[in-house]
C-alpha positions in Angstrom: 7.0 -156.9 -78.9 3.8 -155.1 -79.7 0.6 -156.6 -81.1 -0.8 -155.1 -84.2 -3.6 -155.9 -86.7 -3.1 -156.2 -90.5 -5.7 -154.7 -92.8 -7.1 -158.2 -93.3 -7.8 -158.5 -89.6 -5.0 -160.9 -88.7 -3.0 -159.9 -85.6 0.8 -160.2 -85.4 3.6 -159.3 -83.1 6.3 -156.8 -84.1 9.6 -156.1 -82.4 9.2 -152.4 -81.6 13.0 -151.9 -81.4 13.2 -152.2 -85.2 10.6 -149.5 -86.0 12.2 -146.5 -87.8 9.1 -144.6 -88.9 5.3 -144.7 -88.4 3.3 -142.7 -90.9 -0.4 -142.3 -92.0 -1.1 -142.3 -95.7 -4.2 -142.5 -94.5 -3.4 -146.1 -93.6 -0.8 -146.4 -90.9 2.5 -147.6 -92.4 5.3 -148.8 -90.2 8.8 -148.9 -91.7 11.5 -151.0 -90.0 15.2 -150.3 -90.0 15.7 -153.0 -92.6 13.2 -151.2 -95.0 10.4 -153.7 -94.6 7.0 -152.1 -94.4 3.8 -153.1 -92.6 0.3 -151.5 -93.0 -1.8 -151.8 -89.9 -5.3 -150.9 -88.8 -4.2 -149.1 -85.6 -3.8 -145.4 -85.9 -0.4 -143.7 -85.8 -1.1 -142.5 -82.2 -2.2 -146.0 -81.1 1.1 -147.5 -82.4 3.1 -144.7 -80.6 1.3 -145.6 -77.4 2.1 -149.3 -77.8 5.7 -148.6 -78.5 6.0 -146.3 -75.5 4.4 -148.9 -73.3 6.8 -151.5 -74.7 9.9 -149.3 -74.1 8.8 -148.7 -70.5 8.2 -152.4 -69.9 11.8 -153.2 -70.9 13.0 -150.0 -69.1 14.4 -148.3 -72.1 12.7 -145.1 -70.8 13.8 -145.7 -67.2 16.2 -142.7 -67.2 14.2 -139.6 -66.0 16.2 -137.5 -68.5 15.1 -139.7 -71.4 11.4 -139.4 -70.2 11.7 -135.6 -70.3 11.6 -135.2 -66.5 13.8 -132.4 -65.2 13.8 -133.5 -61.5 15.2 -136.9 -60.7 13.7 -138.5 -57.6 
């Protein structure tokens, strides 16, 4: 789960596994795989970093090839 902030200032947790797209219109809009949309205060880059950190914490990006590393240790 990642913590985000709605435009009204209230925080909420979102399961990052269901994120399909993150766009800036200029507000950051997150679309889930079920079509539901959330508009948040965080920038598109901030959301990307939170998702990346979440994926690493659950080891979705534990494979060196998925991380973009050529040499496996």
